[in-house]
C-alpha positions in Angstrom: -23.5 -24.0 -38.9 -20.0 -23.7 -40.4 -17.7 -26.7 -40.1 -14.6 -25.5 -38.3 -11.6 -27.9 -38.6 -10.2 -26.9 -35.2 -13.5 -27.6 -33.5 -13.8 -31.0 -35.3 -10.2 -31.9 -34.2 -10.9 -30.8 -30.6 -14.1 -32.9 -30.4 -12.3 -35.9 -31.9 -9.5 -35.7 -29.3 -12.1 -35.2 -26.5 -14.0 -38.3 -27.6 -10.8 -40.3 -27.9 -9.7 -39.4 -24.4 -13.2 -40.0 -23.0 -13.5 -43.4 -24.6 -10.1 -44.5 -23.3 -11.4 -43.8 -19.8 -14.8 -45.5 -20.5 -16.6 -42.1 -20.2 -16.1 -42.3 -16.4 -16.0 -38.8 -14.9 -13.8 -40.0 -12.0 -11.3 -41.7 -14.3 -11.2 -38.6 -16.5 -10.6 -36.4 -13.4 -7.7 -38.5 -12.3 -6.3 -38.6 -15.8 -6.3 -34.8 -16.1 -5.0 -34.2 -12.6 -2.1 -36.5 -13.3 -1.5 -34.9 -16.6 -1.5 -31.5 -14.9 1.0 -32.7 -12.2 3.5 -34.2 -14.7 3.1 -31.6 -17.5 5.5 -28.8 -18.4 2.9 -26.0 -18.3 3.0 -23.5 -15.5 -0.5 -22.8 -14.1 -1.0 -19.3 -12.8 -3.7 -18.6 -10.2 -4.9 -15.0 -10.2 -5.7 -13.8 -6.7 -9.3 -12.6 -6.1 -9.9 -8.9 -6.3 -10.0 -7.0 -3.0 -13.6 -6.4 -1.8 -14.6 -2.8 -2.3 -16.2 -0.9 0.5 -18.1 2.4 0.3 -15.0 4.2 1.7 -12.3 2.6 -0.4 -12.9 4.9 -3.4 -13.2 3.6 -6.9 
């Protein structure tokens, strides 16, 4: 397997965040929800596709 520096950095950050929250799934969930609420990124939700029926064409 090839060592990818981006993958290594991502894993290092993931482990750091996880250890800061004692590897507790609930603490990690709260952390990421709070980060999402206070962050600057805009999250886009794509609406589900309309269900196709036999008479709706392609």
